[in-house]
Legacy VTK file of the C-alpha trace (Angstrom):
# vtk DataFile Version 3.0
C-alpha trace
ASCII
DATASET POLYDATA
POINTS 75 float
-5.135 9.189 1.092
-3.573 6.818 -1.084
-5.749 4.176 -2.855
-3.964 0.693 -4.712
-5.062 -2.656 -5.648
-3.344 -5.287 -4.345
-2.133 -5.755 -7.756
-0.411 -1.607 -8.590
0.542 -1.986 -4.662
3.319 -5.204 -6.257
4.568 -2.976 -9.100
4.356 0.050 -7.482
7.004 -1.107 -5.045
8.390 -3.180 -8.265
8.928 -0.260 -9.623
9.713 2.339 -6.545
6.433 4.117 -6.502
5.842 3.399 -3.929
8.659 4.707 -1.965
8.154 7.953 -3.909
4.165 8.319 -3.050
4.464 7.500 0.271
7.105 10.068 0.417
4.976 12.579 -0.585
1.642 11.850 1.564
3.736 12.057 4.495
4.733 16.103 2.929
0.895 17.101 1.339
0.243 17.982 5.430
-2.724 15.796 6.199
-2.251 14.474 10.077
-4.732 11.121 9.068
-2.908 9.259 6.128
-4.863 6.186 4.976
-3.402 4.016 2.254
-6.925 2.212 0.736
-5.464 -0.688 -0.763
-8.233 -2.891 -2.738
-7.826 -6.619 -2.331
-8.337 -8.277 -5.890
-7.277 -11.802 -6.119
-5.582 -14.171 -3.335
-2.598 -12.935 -2.936
-1.267 -15.729 -3.804
-0.724 -14.855 -7.668
0.641 -11.492 -7.422
4.034 -10.357 -8.728
5.584 -10.551 -4.966
4.948 -12.996 -2.208
3.017 -12.847 0.242
5.215 -12.289 2.657
7.048 -9.363 0.932
3.491 -7.151 0.652
2.622 -8.813 3.886
5.845 -6.935 5.532
5.675 -4.023 3.119
2.108 -3.539 4.400
4.103 -3.645 8.131
6.529 -1.695 7.664
3.473 1.690 6.013
2.101 1.245 9.298
4.978 0.848 11.634
7.450 2.783 10.305
5.726 5.397 8.082
3.013 5.669 9.862
0.666 5.554 7.947
-3.120 4.085 8.822
-3.992 0.881 6.126
-6.538 0.483 5.353
-8.029 -3.026 3.568
-11.051 -3.538 0.940
-12.417 -5.456 -0.593
-15.025 -3.814 -2.766
-14.332 -0.671 -4.652
-17.146 1.486 -3.310
LINES 1 76
75 0 1 2 3 4 5 6 7 8 9 10 11 12 13 14 15 16 17 18 19 20 21 22 23 24 25 26 27 28 29 30 31 32 33 34 35 36 37 38 39 40 41 42 43 44 45 46 47 48 49 50 51 52 53 54 55 56 57 58 59 60 61 62 63 64 65 66 67 68 69 70 71 72 73 74
Protein backbone atom coordinates (compact mmCIF):
# COMPACT_ATOMS: atom_id res chain seq x y z
CA UNK A 1 0.00 0.00 0.00
CA UNK A 2 1.14 3.54 -0.75
CA UNK A 3 -0.35 6.27 1.40
CA UNK A 4 -0.34 9.99 0.57
CA UNK A 5 -1.94 13.18 1.75
CA UNK A 6 -3.39 15.11 -1.17
CA UNK A 7 -0.69 17.79 -0.97
CA UNK A 8 2.06 15.12 -1.05
CA UNK A 9 0.26 13.36 -3.92
CA UNK A 10 0.53 16.63 -5.90
CA UNK A 11 4.19 17.08 -5.06
CA UNK A 12 5.04 13.47 -5.94
CA UNK A 13 3.47 13.96 -9.38
CA UNK A 14 5.48 17.16 -9.89
CA UNK A 15 8.85 15.73 -8.81
CA UNK A 16 8.44 12.32 -10.46
CA UNK A 17 8.17 10.16 -7.33
CA UNK A 18 4.60 9.22 -8.32
CA UNK A 19 5.63 7.06 -11.29
CA UNK A 20 8.56 5.49 -9.44
CA UNK A 21 6.40 4.65 -6.38
CA UNK A 22 3.74 2.99 -8.53
CA UNK A 23 6.44 0.99 -10.33
CA UNK A 24 7.93 -0.26 -7.03
CA UNK A 25 4.49 -1.03 -5.65
CA UNK A 26 3.60 -3.12 -8.69
CA UNK A 27 6.89 -5.07 -8.40
CA UNK A 28 6.56 -5.86 -4.66
CA UNK A 29 4.72 -9.17 -5.16
CA UNK A 30 1.47 -8.22 -3.41
CA UNK A 31 -1.57 -8.92 -5.57
CA UNK A 32 -4.09 -6.47 -4.06
CA UNK A 33 -2.42 -3.09 -4.34
CA UNK A 34 -3.95 -0.01 -2.75
CA UNK A 35 -3.00 3.62 -3.33
CA UNK A 36 -4.49 5.50 -0.37
CA UNK A 37 -5.01 9.24 -0.70
CA UNK A 38 -5.86 11.10 2.48
CA UNK A 39 -7.96 14.07 1.41
CA UNK A 40 -6.35 17.19 2.89
CA UNK A 41 -8.02 20.47 2.14
CA UNK A 42 -9.70 21.58 -1.04
CA UNK A 43 -8.35 20.38 -4.37
CA UNK A 44 -8.70 23.95 -5.58
CA UNK A 45 -5.80 25.00 -3.32
CA UNK A 46 -3.28 22.37 -4.41
CA UNK A 47 -0.13 22.91 -6.48
CA UNK A 48 -1.71 21.20 -9.52
CA UNK A 49 -5.08 21.81 -11.18
CA UNK A 50 -7.93 19.66 -9.89
CA UNK A 51 -8.33 18.20 -13.40
CA UNK A 52 -4.72 16.90 -13.30
CA UNK A 53 -5.25 15.23 -9.92
CA UNK A 54 -8.44 13.53 -11.07
CA UNK A 55 -6.68 12.32 -14.23
CA UNK A 56 -3.78 10.91 -12.18
CA UNK A 57 -6.30 9.12 -9.94
CA UNK A 58 -8.11 7.58 -12.94
CA UNK A 59 -4.83 6.59 -14.62
CA UNK A 60 -3.68 4.87 -11.43
CA UNK A 61 -6.88 2.80 -11.43
CA UNK A 62 -7.26 2.01 -15.12
CA UNK A 63 -3.72 1.92 -16.50
CA UNK A 64 -1.75 0.83 -13.43
CA UNK A 65 -4.60 -1.37 -12.10
CA UNK A 66 -4.18 -0.18 -8.52
CA UNK A 67 -7.09 0.29 -6.13
CA UNK A 68 -7.35 3.98 -5.23
CA UNK A 69 -9.04 4.74 -1.95
CA UNK A 70 -9.75 8.24 -0.65
CA UNK A 71 -9.95 8.83 3.08
CA UNK A 72 -10.82 11.90 5.10
CA UNK A 73 -9.36 10.46 8.30
CA UNK A 74 -5.76 9.28 8.80
CA UNK A 75 -6.97 6.43 11.05
